[in-house]
mmCIF file of the C-alpha atoms, coordinates in Angstrom:
data_MODEL
# 
_entry.id   MODEL 
# 
loop_
_atom_site.group_PDB 
_atom_site.id 
_atom_site.type_symbol 
_atom_site.label_atom_id 
_atom_site.label_alt_id 
_atom_site.label_comp_id 
_atom_site.label_asym_id 
_atom_site.label_entity_id 
_atom_site.label_seq_id 
_atom_site.pdbx_PDB_ins_code 
_atom_site.Cartn_x 
_atom_site.Cartn_y 
_atom_site.Cartn_z 
_atom_site.occupancy 
_atom_site.B_iso_or_equiv 
_atom_site.pdbx_formal_charge 
_atom_site.auth_seq_id 
_atom_site.auth_comp_id 
_atom_site.auth_asym_id 
_atom_site.auth_atom_id 
_atom_site.pdbx_PDB_model_num 
ATOM 1   C CA . VAL A 1 1   ? -28.565 13.166  -29.567 1.00 0.00 ? 1   VAL A CA 1 
ATOM 2   C CA . ALA A 1 2   ? -26.072 10.347  -29.788 1.00 0.00 ? 2   ALA A CA 1 
ATOM 3   C CA . ASN A 1 3   ? -24.320 9.239   -26.600 1.00 0.00 ? 3   ASN A CA 1 
ATOM 4   C CA . LEU A 1 4   ? -21.372 8.098   -28.685 1.00 0.00 ? 4   LEU A CA 1 
ATOM 5   C CA . VAL A 1 5   ? -20.057 9.774   -31.834 1.00 0.00 ? 5   VAL A CA 1 
ATOM 6   C CA . LEU A 1 6   ? -17.725 7.888   -34.165 1.00 0.00 ? 6   LEU A CA 1 
ATOM 7   C CA . LEU A 1 7   ? -15.633 10.542  -35.861 1.00 0.00 ? 7   LEU A CA 1 
ATOM 8   C CA . ASP A 1 8   ? -14.556 8.160   -38.605 1.00 0.00 ? 8   ASP A CA 1 
ATOM 9   C CA . SER A 1 9   ? -18.019 6.507   -38.959 1.00 0.00 ? 9   SER A CA 1 
ATOM 10  C CA . ASN A 1 10  ? -16.326 3.142   -38.511 1.00 0.00 ? 10  ASN A CA 1 
ATOM 11  C CA . PHE A 1 11  ? -17.429 0.634   -35.882 1.00 0.00 ? 11  PHE A CA 1 
ATOM 12  C CA . ASP A 1 12  ? -14.099 -1.182  -36.209 1.00 0.00 ? 12  ASP A CA 1 
ATOM 13  C CA . SER A 1 13  ? -12.736 1.307   -33.684 1.00 0.00 ? 13  SER A CA 1 
ATOM 14  C CA . MET A 1 14  ? -15.153 0.100   -30.961 1.00 0.00 ? 14  MET A CA 1 
ATOM 15  C CA . PRO A 1 15  ? -12.955 -2.764  -29.646 1.00 0.00 ? 15  PRO A CA 1 
ATOM 16  C CA . SER A 1 16  ? -10.046 -0.375  -29.076 1.00 0.00 ? 16  SER A CA 1 
ATOM 17  C CA . ILE A 1 17  ? -12.396 2.068   -27.320 1.00 0.00 ? 17  ILE A CA 1 
ATOM 18  C CA . VAL A 1 18  ? -13.617 -0.692  -24.979 1.00 0.00 ? 18  VAL A CA 1 
ATOM 19  C CA . LYS A 1 19  ? -10.047 -1.843  -24.279 1.00 0.00 ? 19  LYS A CA 1 
ATOM 20  C CA . GLU A 1 20  ? -8.921  1.683   -23.458 1.00 0.00 ? 20  GLU A CA 1 
ATOM 21  C CA . GLY A 1 21  ? -11.885 2.131   -21.123 1.00 0.00 ? 21  GLY A CA 1 
ATOM 22  C CA . ARG A 1 22  ? -11.081 -1.115  -19.327 1.00 0.00 ? 22  ARG A CA 1 
ATOM 23  C CA . ARG A 1 23  ? -7.408  -0.147  -19.013 1.00 0.00 ? 23  ARG A CA 1 
ATOM 24  C CA . SER A 1 24  ? -8.315  3.235   -17.535 1.00 0.00 ? 24  SER A CA 1 
ATOM 25  C CA . ILE A 1 25  ? -10.779 1.832   -14.986 1.00 0.00 ? 25  ILE A CA 1 
ATOM 26  C CA . ASN A 1 26  ? -8.714  -1.189  -13.912 1.00 0.00 ? 26  ASN A CA 1 
ATOM 27  C CA . ASN A 1 27  ? -5.476  0.767   -13.555 1.00 0.00 ? 27  ASN A CA 1 
ATOM 28  C CA . LEU A 1 28  ? -7.204  3.631   -11.761 1.00 0.00 ? 28  LEU A CA 1 
ATOM 29  C CA . GLU A 1 29  ? -8.608  1.122   -9.257  1.00 0.00 ? 29  GLU A CA 1 
ATOM 30  C CA . ARG A 1 30  ? -5.094  -0.058  -8.390  1.00 0.00 ? 30  ARG A CA 1 
ATOM 31  C CA . SER A 1 31  ? -3.654  3.450   -8.127  1.00 0.00 ? 31  SER A CA 1 
ATOM 32  C CA . ALA A 1 32  ? -6.572  4.651   -6.011  1.00 0.00 ? 32  ALA A CA 1 
ATOM 33  C CA . THR A 1 33  ? -6.130  1.641   -3.719  1.00 0.00 ? 33  THR A CA 1 
ATOM 34  C CA . LEU A 1 34  ? -2.532  2.622   -2.950  1.00 0.00 ? 34  LEU A CA 1 
ATOM 35  C CA . PHE A 1 35  ? -3.422  6.249   -2.229  1.00 0.00 ? 35  PHE A CA 1 
ATOM 36  C CA . LEU A 1 36  ? -6.468  5.373   -0.114  1.00 0.00 ? 36  LEU A CA 1 
ATOM 37  C CA . SER A 1 37  ? -4.504  2.875   1.967   1.00 0.00 ? 37  SER A CA 1 
ATOM 38  C CA . LYS A 1 38  ? -2.058  5.593   3.009   1.00 0.00 ? 38  LYS A CA 1 
ATOM 39  C CA . THR A 1 39  ? -4.928  7.997   3.696   1.00 0.00 ? 39  THR A CA 1 
ATOM 40  C CA . VAL A 1 40  ? -6.513  5.435   6.026   1.00 0.00 ? 40  VAL A CA 1 
ATOM 41  C CA . TYR A 1 41  ? -3.456  4.756   8.174   1.00 0.00 ? 41  TYR A CA 1 
ATOM 42  C CA . ALA A 1 42  ? -2.131  8.325   8.138   1.00 0.00 ? 42  ALA A CA 1 
ATOM 43  C CA . SER A 1 43  ? -5.473  9.715   9.303   1.00 0.00 ? 43  SER A CA 1 
ATOM 44  C CA . LEU A 1 44  ? -6.010  7.093   12.010  1.00 0.00 ? 44  LEU A CA 1 
ATOM 45  C CA . LEU A 1 45  ? -2.446  7.363   13.317  1.00 0.00 ? 45  LEU A CA 1 
ATOM 46  C CA . ALA A 1 46  ? -2.662  11.149  13.484  1.00 0.00 ? 46  ALA A CA 1 
ATOM 47  C CA . LEU A 1 47  ? -5.864  10.796  15.499  1.00 0.00 ? 47  LEU A CA 1 
ATOM 48  C CA . ILE A 1 48  ? -4.458  8.098   17.807  1.00 0.00 ? 48  ILE A CA 1 
ATOM 49  C CA . PHE A 1 49  ? -1.246  9.952   18.632  1.00 0.00 ? 49  PHE A CA 1 
ATOM 50  C CA . ILE A 1 50  ? -3.206  13.031  19.639  1.00 0.00 ? 50  ILE A CA 1 
ATOM 51  C CA . PHE A 1 51  ? -4.450  11.082  22.667  1.00 0.00 ? 51  PHE A CA 1 
ATOM 52  C CA . VAL A 1 52  ? -1.516  8.714   23.246  1.00 0.00 ? 52  VAL A CA 1 
ATOM 53  C CA . LYS A 1 53  ? 1.473   9.895   25.271  1.00 0.00 ? 53  LYS A CA 1 
ATOM 54  C CA . ALA A 1 54  ? 4.034   8.648   22.784  1.00 0.00 ? 54  ALA A CA 1 
ATOM 55  C CA . GLN A 1 55  ? 6.090   10.185  20.048  1.00 0.00 ? 55  GLN A CA 1 
ATOM 56  C CA . TYR A 1 56  ? 4.837   9.862   16.478  1.00 0.00 ? 56  TYR A CA 1 
ATOM 57  C CA . PRO A 1 57  ? 7.155   7.202   15.023  1.00 0.00 ? 57  PRO A CA 1 
ATOM 58  C CA . PHE A 1 58  ? 7.722   8.673   11.562  1.00 0.00 ? 58  PHE A CA 1 
ATOM 59  C CA . GLU A 1 59  ? 9.834   11.595  10.436  1.00 0.00 ? 59  GLU A CA 1 
ATOM 60  C CA . PRO A 1 60  ? 8.694   13.563  7.348   1.00 0.00 ? 60  PRO A CA 1 
ATOM 61  C CA . ILE A 1 61  ? 11.691  12.480  5.275   1.00 0.00 ? 61  ILE A CA 1 
ATOM 62  C CA . GLN A 1 62  ? 10.956  8.851   6.106   1.00 0.00 ? 62  GLN A CA 1 
ATOM 63  C CA . MET A 1 63  ? 7.388   9.211   4.856   1.00 0.00 ? 63  MET A CA 1 
ATOM 64  C CA . THR A 1 64  ? 8.798   10.645  1.630   1.00 0.00 ? 64  THR A CA 1 
ATOM 65  C CA . LEU A 1 65  ? 10.666  7.396   1.028   1.00 0.00 ? 65  LEU A CA 1 
ATOM 66  C CA . VAL A 1 66  ? 7.672   5.291   2.093   1.00 0.00 ? 66  VAL A CA 1 
ATOM 67  C CA . SER A 1 67  ? 5.369   7.168   -0.281  1.00 0.00 ? 67  SER A CA 1 
ATOM 68  C CA . THR A 1 68  ? 7.861   6.868   -3.139  1.00 0.00 ? 68  THR A CA 1 
ATOM 69  C CA . LEU A 1 69  ? 8.285   3.120   -2.705  1.00 0.00 ? 69  LEU A CA 1 
ATOM 70  C CA . THR A 1 70  ? 4.690   2.198   -1.939  1.00 0.00 ? 70  THR A CA 1 
ATOM 71  C CA . ILE A 1 71  ? 2.664   4.746   -3.929  1.00 0.00 ? 71  ILE A CA 1 
ATOM 72  C CA . GLY A 1 72  ? 4.627   6.906   -6.367  1.00 0.00 ? 72  GLY A CA 1 
ATOM 73  C CA . ILE A 1 73  ? 6.596   4.321   -8.335  1.00 0.00 ? 73  ILE A CA 1 
ATOM 74  C CA . PRO A 1 74  ? 4.028   1.451   -8.202  1.00 0.00 ? 74  PRO A CA 1 
ATOM 75  C CA . ALA A 1 75  ? 1.102   3.733   -9.112  1.00 0.00 ? 75  ALA A CA 1 
ATOM 76  C CA . PHE A 1 76  ? 3.028   5.186   -12.053 1.00 0.00 ? 76  PHE A CA 1 
ATOM 77  C CA . VAL A 1 77  ? 4.011   1.788   -13.446 1.00 0.00 ? 77  VAL A CA 1 
ATOM 78  C CA . LEU A 1 78  ? 0.668   0.063   -12.878 1.00 0.00 ? 78  LEU A CA 1 
ATOM 79  C CA . ALA A 1 79  ? -1.320  3.020   -14.244 1.00 0.00 ? 79  ALA A CA 1 
ATOM 80  C CA . LEU A 1 80  ? 0.425   2.829   -17.618 1.00 0.00 ? 80  LEU A CA 1 
ATOM 81  C CA . GLU A 1 81  ? 0.295   -0.959  -17.955 1.00 0.00 ? 81  GLU A CA 1 
ATOM 82  C CA . PRO A 1 82  ? -1.991  -2.436  -20.638 1.00 0.00 ? 82  PRO A CA 1 
ATOM 83  C CA . ASN A 1 83  ? -4.993  -3.988  -18.885 1.00 0.00 ? 83  ASN A CA 1 
ATOM 84  C CA . HIS A 1 84  ? -7.955  -5.251  -20.888 1.00 0.00 ? 84  HIS A CA 1 
ATOM 85  C CA . GLU A 1 85  ? -9.632  -7.354  -18.189 1.00 0.00 ? 85  GLU A CA 1 
ATOM 86  C CA . ARG A 1 86  ? -13.390 -7.011  -17.935 1.00 0.00 ? 86  ARG A CA 1 
ATOM 87  C CA . VAL A 1 87  ? -14.610 -4.590  -15.255 1.00 0.00 ? 87  VAL A CA 1 
ATOM 88  C CA . LYS A 1 88  ? -16.559 -6.817  -12.858 1.00 0.00 ? 88  LYS A CA 1 
ATOM 89  C CA . ASN A 1 89  ? -17.417 -4.851  -9.709  1.00 0.00 ? 89  ASN A CA 1 
ATOM 90  C CA . SER A 1 90  ? -18.101 -1.262  -8.749  1.00 0.00 ? 90  SER A CA 1 
ATOM 91  C CA . PHE A 1 91  ? -15.074 1.001   -8.479  1.00 0.00 ? 91  PHE A CA 1 
ATOM 92  C CA . PHE A 1 92  ? -15.806 2.006   -4.873  1.00 0.00 ? 92  PHE A CA 1 
ATOM 93  C CA . LYS A 1 93  ? -16.292 -1.583  -3.697  1.00 0.00 ? 93  LYS A CA 1 
ATOM 94  C CA . VAL A 1 94  ? -13.022 -2.788  -5.205  1.00 0.00 ? 94  VAL A CA 1 
ATOM 95  C CA . VAL A 1 95  ? -10.957 0.085   -3.820  1.00 0.00 ? 95  VAL A CA 1 
ATOM 96  C CA . ILE A 1 96  ? -12.409 -0.196  -0.303  1.00 0.00 ? 96  ILE A CA 1 
ATOM 97  C CA . ALA A 1 97  ? -12.000 -3.986  -0.208  1.00 0.00 ? 97  ALA A CA 1 
ATOM 98  C CA . ARG A 1 98  ? -8.310  -3.674  -1.078  1.00 0.00 ? 98  ARG A CA 1 
ATOM 99  C CA . ALA A 1 99  ? -7.245  -0.488  0.713   1.00 0.00 ? 99  ALA A CA 1 
ATOM 100 C CA . LEU A 1 100 ? -8.983  -0.834  4.069   1.00 0.00 ? 100 LEU A CA 1 
ATOM 101 C CA . PRO A 1 101 ? -7.248  -4.067  5.230   1.00 0.00 ? 101 PRO A CA 1 
ATOM 102 C CA . SER A 1 102 ? -3.826  -2.651  4.386   1.00 0.00 ? 102 SER A CA 1 
ATOM 103 C CA . GLY A 1 103 ? -4.473  0.657   6.136   1.00 0.00 ? 103 GLY A CA 1 
ATOM 104 C CA . LEU A 1 104 ? -5.852  -0.999  9.262   1.00 0.00 ? 104 LEU A CA 1 
ATOM 105 C CA . THR A 1 105 ? -2.997  -3.504  9.359   1.00 0.00 ? 105 THR A CA 1 
ATOM 106 C CA . THR A 1 106 ? -0.487  -0.654  9.283   1.00 0.00 ? 106 THR A CA 1 
ATOM 107 C CA . VAL A 1 107 ? -2.258  1.064   12.176  1.00 0.00 ? 107 VAL A CA 1 
ATOM 108 C CA . PHE A 1 108 ? -2.242  -2.210  14.113  1.00 0.00 ? 108 PHE A CA 1 
ATOM 109 C CA . ASN A 1 109 ? 1.499   -2.593  13.459  1.00 0.00 ? 109 ASN A CA 1 
ATOM 110 C CA . ILE A 1 110 ? 2.361   0.908   14.630  1.00 0.00 ? 110 ILE A CA 1 
ATOM 111 C CA . VAL A 1 111 ? 0.327   0.508   17.817  1.00 0.00 ? 111 VAL A CA 1 
ATOM 112 C CA . LEU A 1 112 ? 2.120   -2.772  18.603  1.00 0.00 ? 112 LEU A CA 1 
ATOM 113 C CA . ILE A 1 113 ? 5.522   -1.254  17.851  1.00 0.00 ? 113 ILE A CA 1 
ATOM 114 C CA . THR A 1 114 ? 4.793   1.701   20.123  1.00 0.00 ? 114 THR A CA 1 
ATOM 115 C CA . LEU A 1 115 ? 3.704   -0.651  22.897  1.00 0.00 ? 115 LEU A CA 1 
ATOM 116 C CA . PHE A 1 116 ? 6.623   -3.089  22.615  1.00 0.00 ? 116 PHE A CA 1 
ATOM 117 C CA . THR A 1 117 ? 9.345   -0.473  22.210  1.00 0.00 ? 117 THR A CA 1 
ATOM 118 C CA . SER A 1 118 ? 8.089   1.500   25.197  1.00 0.00 ? 118 SER A CA 1 
ATOM 119 C CA . LEU A 1 119 ? 8.017   -1.621  27.378  1.00 0.00 ? 119 LEU A CA 1 
ATOM 120 C CA . LEU A 1 120 ? 11.467  -2.740  26.208  1.00 0.00 ? 120 LEU A CA 1 
ATOM 121 C CA . HIS A 1 121 ? 12.927  0.793   26.265  1.00 0.00 ? 121 HIS A CA 1 
ATOM 122 C CA . VAL A 1 122 ? 13.952  0.789   22.606  1.00 0.00 ? 122 VAL A CA 1 
ATOM 123 C CA . ASP A 1 123 ? 15.403  4.106   21.474  1.00 0.00 ? 123 ASP A CA 1 
ATOM 124 C CA . GLU A 1 124 ? 13.543  6.451   19.115  1.00 0.00 ? 124 GLU A CA 1 
ATOM 125 C CA . ASN A 1 125 ? 15.712  5.778   16.051  1.00 0.00 ? 125 ASN A CA 1 
ATOM 126 C CA . GLN A 1 126 ? 15.151  2.027   16.259  1.00 0.00 ? 126 GLN A CA 1 
ATOM 127 C CA . THR A 1 127 ? 11.427  2.576   16.838  1.00 0.00 ? 127 THR A CA 1 
ATOM 128 C CA . SER A 1 128 ? 11.137  4.794   13.762  1.00 0.00 ? 128 SER A CA 1 
ATOM 129 C CA . MET A 1 129 ? 13.000  2.240   11.664  1.00 0.00 ? 129 MET A CA 1 
ATOM 130 C CA . LEU A 1 130 ? 10.757  -0.584  12.850  1.00 0.00 ? 130 LEU A CA 1 
ATOM 131 C CA . ALA A 1 131 ? 7.662   1.453   12.011  1.00 0.00 ? 131 ALA A CA 1 
ATOM 132 C CA . MET A 1 132 ? 9.039   2.319   8.588   1.00 0.00 ? 132 MET A CA 1 
ATOM 133 C CA . LEU A 1 133 ? 9.986   -1.267  7.728   1.00 0.00 ? 133 LEU A CA 1 
ATOM 134 C CA . LEU A 1 134 ? 6.630   -2.707  8.738   1.00 0.00 ? 134 LEU A CA 1 
ATOM 135 C CA . THR A 1 135 ? 4.743   0.014   6.886   1.00 0.00 ? 135 THR A CA 1 
ATOM 136 C CA . ILE A 1 136 ? 6.697   -0.739  3.710   1.00 0.00 ? 136 ILE A CA 1 
ATOM 137 C CA . TYR A 1 137 ? 6.243   -4.489  4.237   1.00 0.00 ? 137 TYR A CA 1 
ATOM 138 C CA . THR A 1 138 ? 2.469   -4.155  4.607   1.00 0.00 ? 138 THR A CA 1 
ATOM 139 C CA . ALA A 1 139 ? 2.315   -1.930  1.535   1.00 0.00 ? 139 ALA A CA 1 
ATOM 140 C CA . PHE A 1 140 ? 4.238   -4.569  -0.418  1.00 0.00 ? 140 PHE A CA 1 
ATOM 141 C CA . LEU A 1 141 ? 1.608   -7.116  0.608   1.00 0.00 ? 141 LEU A CA 1 
ATOM 142 C CA . LEU A 1 142 ? -1.023  -4.818  -0.861  1.00 0.00 ? 142 LEU A CA 1 
ATOM 143 C CA . ILE A 1 143 ? 0.958   -4.222  -4.060  1.00 0.00 ? 143 ILE A CA 1 
ATOM 144 C CA . TYR A 1 144 ? 1.362   -7.979  -4.456  1.00 0.00 ? 144 TYR A CA 1 
ATOM 145 C CA . LYS A 1 145 ? -2.371  -8.485  -4.004  1.00 0.00 ? 145 LYS A CA 1 
ATOM 146 C CA . ILE A 1 146 ? -3.396  -5.909  -6.610  1.00 0.00 ? 146 ILE A CA 1 
ATOM 147 C CA . SER A 1 147 ? -0.683  -7.106  -9.025  1.00 0.00 ? 147 SER A CA 1 
ATOM 148 C CA . LYS A 1 148 ? -1.851  -10.706 -9.258  1.00 0.00 ? 148 LYS A CA 1 
ATOM 149 C CA . PRO A 1 149 ? -1.448  -12.510 -11.574 1.00 0.00 ? 149 PRO A CA 1 
ATOM 150 C CA . LEU A 1 150 ? 2.193   -11.529 -11.788 1.00 0.00 ? 150 LEU A CA 1 
ATOM 151 C CA . ASN A 1 151 ? 3.729   -10.937 -15.200 1.00 0.00 ? 151 ASN A CA 1 
ATOM 152 C CA . LEU A 1 152 ? 7.202   -9.835  -16.260 1.00 0.00 ? 152 LEU A CA 1 
ATOM 153 C CA . LEU A 1 153 ? 6.482   -6.132  -15.693 1.00 0.00 ? 153 LEU A CA 1 
ATOM 154 C CA . ARG A 1 154 ? 5.027   -6.654  -12.204 1.00 0.00 ? 154 ARG A CA 1 
ATOM 155 C CA . LYS A 1 155 ? 7.841   -8.991  -11.170 1.00 0.00 ? 155 LYS A CA 1 
ATOM 156 C CA . SER A 1 156 ? 10.347  -6.428  -12.406 1.00 0.00 ? 156 SER A CA 1 
ATOM 157 C CA . LEU A 1 157 ? 8.537   -3.774  -10.384 1.00 0.00 ? 157 LEU A CA 1 
ATOM 158 C CA . PHE A 1 158 ? 8.938   -5.790  -7.183  1.00 0.00 ? 158 PHE A CA 1 
ATOM 159 C CA . ILE A 1 159 ? 12.616  -6.427  -7.873  1.00 0.00 ? 159 ILE A CA 1 
ATOM 160 C CA . PHE A 1 160 ? 13.194  -2.733  -8.543  1.00 0.00 ? 160 PHE A CA 1 
ATOM 161 C CA . LEU A 1 161 ? 11.379  -1.605  -5.395  1.00 0.00 ? 161 LEU A CA 1 
ATOM 162 C CA . PHE A 1 162 ? 13.257  -4.069  -3.201  1.00 0.00 ? 162 PHE A CA 1 
ATOM 163 C CA . THR A 1 163 ? 16.600  -3.137  -4.779  1.00 0.00 ? 163 THR A CA 1 
ATOM 164 C CA . PHE A 1 164 ? 15.836  0.571   -4.450  1.00 0.00 ? 164 PHE A CA 1 
ATOM 165 C CA . PHE A 1 165 ? 15.103  0.205   -0.741  1.00 0.00 ? 165 PHE A CA 1 
ATOM 166 C CA . LEU A 1 166 ? 18.083  -2.081  -0.123  1.00 0.00 ? 166 LEU A CA 1 
ATOM 167 C CA . VAL A 1 167 ? 20.496  0.363   -1.778  1.00 0.00 ? 167 VAL A CA 1 
ATOM 168 C CA . THR A 1 168 ? 18.997  3.242   0.193   1.00 0.00 ? 168 THR A CA 1 
ATOM 169 C CA . LEU A 1 169 ? 19.440  1.317   3.421   1.00 0.00 ? 169 LEU A CA 1 
ATOM 170 C CA . LEU A 1 170 ? 23.003  0.123   2.789   1.00 0.00 ? 170 LEU A CA 1 
ATOM 171 C CA . VAL A 1 171 ? 24.537  3.293   1.342   1.00 0.00 ? 171 VAL A CA 1 
ATOM 172 C CA . PRO A 1 172 ? 25.556  5.437   4.345   1.00 0.00 ? 172 PRO A CA 1 
ATOM 173 C CA . PHE A 1 173 ? 24.801  8.775   2.679   1.00 0.00 ? 173 PHE A CA 1 
ATOM 174 C CA . LEU A 1 174 ? 21.297  7.748   1.605   1.00 0.00 ? 174 LEU A CA 1 
ATOM 175 C CA . ARG A 1 175 ? 20.603  6.054   4.930   1.00 0.00 ? 175 ARG A CA 1 
ATOM 176 C CA . SER A 1 176 ? 21.520  9.240   6.768   1.00 0.00 ? 176 SER A CA 1 
ATOM 177 C CA . PHE A 1 177 ? 19.537  11.407  4.345   1.00 0.00 ? 177 PHE A CA 1 
ATOM 178 C CA . TYR A 1 178 ? 16.353  9.404   4.980   1.00 0.00 ? 178 TYR A CA 1 
ATOM 179 C CA . SER A 1 179 ? 16.961  9.246   8.756   1.00 0.00 ? 179 SER A CA 1 
ATOM 180 C CA . MET A 1 180 ? 17.299  5.478   8.752   1.00 0.00 ? 180 MET A CA 1 
ATOM 181 C CA . VAL A 1 181 ? 19.422  3.267   10.973  1.00 0.00 ? 181 VAL A CA 1 
ATOM 182 C CA . LEU A 1 182 ? 20.473  -0.378  10.901  1.00 0.00 ? 182 LEU A CA 1 
ATOM 183 C CA . LEU A 1 183 ? 18.475  -2.515  13.302  1.00 0.00 ? 183 LEU A CA 1 
ATOM 184 C CA . ASP A 1 184 ? 20.173  -4.060  16.295  1.00 0.00 ? 184 ASP A CA 1 
ATOM 185 C CA . ILE A 1 185 ? 19.491  -7.589  17.540  1.00 0.00 ? 185 ILE A CA 1 
ATOM 186 C CA . ASN A 1 186 ? 16.713  -6.572  19.930  1.00 0.00 ? 186 ASN A CA 1 
ATOM 187 C CA . SER A 1 187 ? 14.883  -4.680  17.189  1.00 0.00 ? 187 SER A CA 1 
ATOM 188 C CA . LEU A 1 188 ? 15.219  -7.627  14.801  1.00 0.00 ? 188 LEU A CA 1 
ATOM 189 C CA . LEU A 1 189 ? 13.659  -9.887  17.417  1.00 0.00 ? 189 LEU A CA 1 
ATOM 190 C CA . ILE A 1 190 ? 10.705  -7.492  17.476  1.00 0.00 ? 190 ILE A CA 1 
ATOM 191 C CA . LEU A 1 191 ? 10.525  -7.092  13.694  1.00 0.00 ? 191 LEU A CA 1 
ATOM 192 C CA . LEU A 1 192 ? 10.399  -10.737 12.610  1.00 0.00 ? 192 LEU A CA 1 
ATOM 193 C CA . PRO A 1 193 ? 7.383   -11.795 14.726  1.00 0.00 ? 193 PRO A CA 1 
ATOM 194 C CA . LEU A 1 194 ? 5.570   -8.590  13.771  1.00 0.00 ? 194 LEU A CA 1 
ATOM 195 C CA . MET A 1 195 ? 6.093   -9.324  10.074  1.00 0.00 ? 195 MET A CA 1 
ATOM 196 C CA . TYR A 1 196 ? 4.390   -12.686 10.555  1.00 0.00 ? 196 TYR A CA 1 
ATOM 197 C CA . ILE A 1 197 ? 1.581   -11.105 12.591  1.00 0.00 ? 197 ILE A CA 1 
ATOM 198 C CA . SER A 1 198 ? 1.204   -8.413  9.950   1.00 0.00 ? 198 SER A CA 1 
ATOM 199 C CA . THR A 1 199 ? 0.797   -11.005 7.204   1.00 0.00 ? 199 THR A CA 1 
ATOM 200 C CA . ARG A 1 200 ? -1.860  -12.902 9.150   1.00 0.00 ? 200 ARG A CA 1 
ATOM 201 C CA . MET A 1 201 ? -3.657  -9.704  10.131  1.00 0.00 ? 201 MET A CA 1 
ATOM 202 C CA . PHE A 1 202 ? -3.731  -8.511  6.518   1.00 0.00 ? 202 PHE A CA 1 
ATOM 203 C CA . LYS A 1 203 ? -5.329  -11.768 5.361   1.00 0.00 ? 203 LYS A CA 1 
ATOM 204 C CA . LEU A 1 204 ? -7.800  -11.776 8.262   1.00 0.00 ? 204 LEU A CA 1 
ATOM 205 C CA . LEU A 1 205 ? -8.901  -8.198  7.652   1.00 0.00 ? 205 LEU A CA 1 
ATOM 206 C CA . SER A 1 206 ? -9.167  -8.809  3.904   1.00 0.00 ? 206 SER A CA 1 
ATOM 207 C CA . THR A 1 207 ? -11.558 -11.686 4.543   1.00 0.00 ? 207 THR A CA 1 
ATOM 208 C CA . ALA A 1 208 ? -13.527 -9.687  7.112   1.00 0.00 ? 208 ALA A CA 1 
ATOM 209 C CA . VAL A 1 209 ? -13.912 -6.664  4.813   1.00 0.00 ? 209 VAL A CA 1 
ATOM 210 C CA . ASP A 1 210 ? -14.959 -8.881  1.888   1.00 0.00 ? 210 ASP A CA 1 
ATOM 211 C CA . ASN A 1 211 ? -17.602 -10.581 4.035   1.00 0.00 ? 211 ASN A CA 1 
ATOM 212 C CA . PHE A 1 212 ? -18.901 -7.241  5.299   1.00 0.00 ? 212 PHE A CA 1 
ATOM 213 C CA . ILE A 1 213 ? -19.193 -5.879  1.759   1.00 0.00 ? 213 ILE A CA 1 
ATOM 214 C CA . GLU A 1 214 ? -21.125 -8.985  0.703   1.00 0.00 ? 214 GLU A CA 1 
ATOM 215 C CA . LYS A 1 215 ? -23.566 -8.505  3.599   1.00 0.00 ? 215 LYS A CA 1 
ATOM 216 C CA . LYS A 1 216 ? -23.990 -4.756  2.968   1.00 0.00 ? 216 LYS A CA 1 
ATOM 217 C CA . PRO A 1 217 ? -23.711 -4.384  -0.833  1.00 0.00 ? 217 PRO A CA 1 
ATOM 218 C CA . LYS A 1 218 ? -25.946 -1.312  -0.911  1.00 0.00 ? 218 LYS A CA 1 
ATOM 219 C CA . TRP A 1 219 ? -23.383 0.620   1.142   1.00 0.00 ? 219 TRP A CA 1 
ATOM 220 C CA . PHE A 1 220 ? -20.689 0.172   -1.513  1.00 0.00 ? 220 PHE A CA 1 
ATOM 221 C CA . ARG A 1 221 ? -22.372 0.944   -4.800  1.00 0.00 ? 221 ARG A CA 1 
# 
């Protein structure tokens, strides 16, 4: 029994079959990375805030915007993009190596925000906005990583996502709808250092996860 049946009995169709297979696998890896990253930080944060005497920083409507910007739109665009690069590593290994650093970095950010805002007596609205901004920023780092090398479509995607968020933040009706507020000076002084720390933490965790996968390749087949 043949494993592959050519309906037109023409091997000229094989290159297009291979290209379509590569596009499906490569694009699915990127989409799965975005979804798994959110699963990692959402699960860990839910577990942490069960035992921590602090309010969960996100509101449901805020997570709707976060998911739209960092998963829904990017996954849709990247999943439909032509991608004929050769599949080099196992699907599971690639997804874990990309998603885990982003998810853990987000958890690290939220823990720091909760700690700093409680010590500095920052109000709940500012705390939620800080958590939302850093979560989106970390997700953008991940999207940039899985989008390299950048082409016109991927650059346009970044411009659209940034513009979409900026419009949502600046238009009063949309800002109110998504339970967002403008940051005050004290919150900005917290945000800027945490953005730098987040960037360094993301790179550090990416290197650490890559090294761990290389040492334990049998765990990630």
